[in-house]
C-alpha positions in Angstrom: 80.5 111.7 111.8 79.7 109.0 109.2 78.8 110.2 105.7 75.5 109.5 104.1 76.4 106.3 102.1 73.1 106.4 100.3 74.5 109.3 98.2 78.3 108.7 98.0 78.7 111.2 95.2 78.3 114.0 97.7 81.8 113.6 99.0 83.4 111.1 96.7 85.0 107.7 97.1 88.0 108.8 99.2 85.7 110.3 101.8 83.6 107.1 101.7 86.6 104.9 102.4 87.8 107.1 105.2 84.3 107.0 106.8 84.2 103.2 106.6 87.7 103.0 108.1 86.5 105.3 110.9 83.9 102.8 111.9 86.6 100.6 113.3 88.1 103.1 115.7 85.6 105.8 116.4 82.3 105.9 118.3 79.6 104.9 118.1 80.6 101.6 116.5 84.3 101.1 117.6 84.5 97.8 115.8 88.0 97.2 117.0 86.9 97.3 120.6 83.9 95.1 119.9 86.1 92.5 118.2 88.5 92.4 121.2 85.5 92.1 123.6 84.2 89.0 121.8 87.7 87.7 120.9 87.0 88.0 117.2 89.6 89.0 114.6 87.9 91.8 112.6 90.1 92.6 109.7 90.2 96.3 109.3 89.2 97.7 105.9 92.1 99.6 104.4 91.8 103.2 103.4 93.3 102.5 100.0 93.2 99.7 97.5 96.4 97.7 97.1 97.7 97.0 93.6 100.7 94.6 93.2 102.8 94.8 90.1 104.8 91.6 89.4 106.5 89.8 86.6 109.8 88.7 85.2 113.0 90.7 85.2 113.0 93.8 82.8 109.3 93.3 81.8 108.4 97.0 82.4 106.9 96.9 85.9 108.8 100.0 87.2 108.4 101.8 83.9 104.6 101.2 84.1 104.6 102.6 87.7 106.5 105.7 86.7 104.1 106.2 83.8 101.1 105.7 86.0 102.2 108.1 88.7 103.6 110.6 86.2 107.0 110.7 88.0 110.4 108.9 87.7 109.9 107.4 91.1 111.4 103.9 90.4 114.7 103.1 88.8 114.4 101.5 85.4 116.9 99.7 83.1 118.0 96.4 81.7 119.8 95.5 84.9 118.0 94.0 87.8 117.0 97.3 89.4 114.3 96.3 91.9 115.5 93.8 94.5 113.0 94.5 97.2 109.4 95.5 97.6 108.5 99.2 97.2 105.2 100.6 98.1 104.4 103.7 96.0 101.9 106.0 97.6 100.5 109.5 97.5 102.4 112.0 99.7 103.2 115.7 100.2 106.3 115.5 98.0 107.7 113.4 95.3 110.7 111.2 95.9 110.6 110.9 99.7 111.8 107.4 100.6 111.2 105.5 103.8 112.9 102.2 104.4 112.6 99.2 106.8 111.2 100.3 110.1 109.7 103.5 108.8 107.7 101.5 106.2 106.5 99.3 109.1 105.2 102.3 110.9 103.2 103.3 107.9 102.0 99.8 107.2 101.7 97.9 110.6 100.1 94.9 108.9 103.5 94.1 107.4 104.6 92.9 110.8 103.2 89.5 110.0 105.5 89.3 106.9 108.6 90.4 108.9 107.8 87.8 111.6 107.8 85.1 108.9 111.1 86.3 107.6 113.0 89.1 109.5 115.5 89.4 106.6 112.9 91.1 104.5 112.8 94.2 106.7 115.9 95.6 104.9 114.2 95.1 101.6 110.9 97.0 102.3 110.6 100.6 101.2 107.9 103.3 100.7 108.2 106.1 98.1 105.9 109.0 98.0 104.5 110.9 95.0 102.8 114.3 95.0 99.8 113.5 92.9 99.5 115.6 89.8 96.1 116.7 88.5 96.0 113.8 86.1 96.5 111.0 88.7 95.3 112.6 91.9 91.9 110.9 91.9 93.5 107.5 91.5 96.7 107.7 93.5 95.0 109.1 96.6 93.0 105.8 96.7 95.8 103.4 95.8 99.0 101.9 97.1 101.1 100.3 94.4 103.6 97.6 95.3 106.6 97.2 92.9 108.0 93.7 93.3 111.4 92.3 92.5 111.8 90.9 89.0 111.4 87.1 88.8 114.2 85.3 87.0 114.7 81.8 85.8 117.0 80.1 88.3 120.4 81.2 89.4 119.2 84.4 91.1 118.9 84.2 94.8 117.5 86.9 97.1 118.7 87.4 100.7 115.1 86.7 101.9 112.2 84.4 101.0 111.0 86.2 97.9 108.3 83.6 97.2 106.9 83.9 100.6 106.8 87.7 100.4 105.1 87.6 97.0 102.5 85.2 98.4 101.9 87.5 101.4 101.4 90.6 99.2 99.4 88.6 96.7 96.9 87.7 99.5 96.8 91.3 100.6 96.4 92.8 97.1 93.1 93.9 95.7 94.5 93.7 92.1 97.6 92.0 90.7 99.1 93.2 87.5 101.4 90.6 85.9 104.0 91.7 83.3 105.7 89.2 81.0 108.4 89.8 78.5 109.2 86.5 76.8 
């Protein structure tokens, strides 16, 4: 059953996003089926907003994420700690980590990225955080992508980091850029 969108405060923004998402798969609209019938690519509305955190090496990206989710979910330090892409999302427990194929199961739209560069699969991860009372309203509506630190020359990743950043940048609803000169 679709919520009364004329009064979204009745059930809140999370319920509203779930109801919009249901329009694609459930009767009476079944927009996915309608798109297939007319050979149209209807891009599905995600259930959560996507925030990408990017910037140079040791600029505080992972520290910010840990502060925001109120949990030490990402490694931090002066060394290059993040070498892949980690999606931080709400879950039933803090610290659960899913890698590669398991992340693909949670986020099937990443298949396009992996098809562009199969080497990235080993560098995709998802970490879950049990939302505390202070961040629950936000984290339940967000996925946060922690990206590898960008460095001036000399640093090579075992995959196309530029292509991956461009992919996530196109997907993201908000991009936070951290710089530490």
